[in-house]
C-alpha positions, 0 to 999 in steps of 0.5 A: 499499500505504501509503495503505491501511495508513494508512486501516486504522489509523483503524478500531480507534480508532473502536472503542476507545471502544465497548469502553471504555464496555462495560467501564466499564458492567460495572465500575460495575454490580458496584459494588465499592470505587468510593467516588468513585462512590458518593460522588456526590450522586444528582442529579449522577450523571447529569451525571457519566455524561454527562461520562464518556460524552463523554470516553470517546467523545472518545478515539476522535475524538482517536486518529483525527482528527489535525487536530482533536486540539488542539480535542478536547484543549480539550474534554477539559480543559473537561469535566474541569474541570467534572467536578472542580468537581462532584466537589468540590461533592459532597465527594469527596476528591482521593484519590477524584477520582484513583481515579475517574480511574485507573479510567477510564483503566484501562479505556481502556487495556485497550480500546486494548490489546485493539484493538491486538491484534485489529487487528494494529497495528505497534509504531510504530502502537501507540507512537503510540497510547500517546503520544496516549493518555497525552497526553490522559490527562495533560492530563485529569488536570492539568485535574481537578486544577486545577479541584479546587484552584480550587474549594478556593481559592474555598471558603477565600476564602469563609471 
């Protein structure tokens, strides 16, 4: 029973990314009050979309693959580091960067909540999922802030 139950907990993790991507696309198409997105240079929007897609798909992998979590966390940090540098180059304020981050985090939280309810996860399973999601989000946030600081310092040093 336990082995079968553990296998079933992996199923919602694979669909969290798909649900979140759908929510993100809908919100971006509405385009309301998303200065962090509209502030991107047109050429950089494709890069930003690719970063975003990979980050969202990485969430499901991160939740489902305990043995690869450290590797996936490193990848997420690298992506957010590059993303932060791109946003800085495009002149977005730190507030805009954080607004964009929270936009994505909220969609992931909504998707995770929906999938937990749909799959009737136990309280322990939900708690474990939230712990992993929070850890990933915290590390991503620190990485984007670090890259933003590095870019700002490099700009100051050139002056």
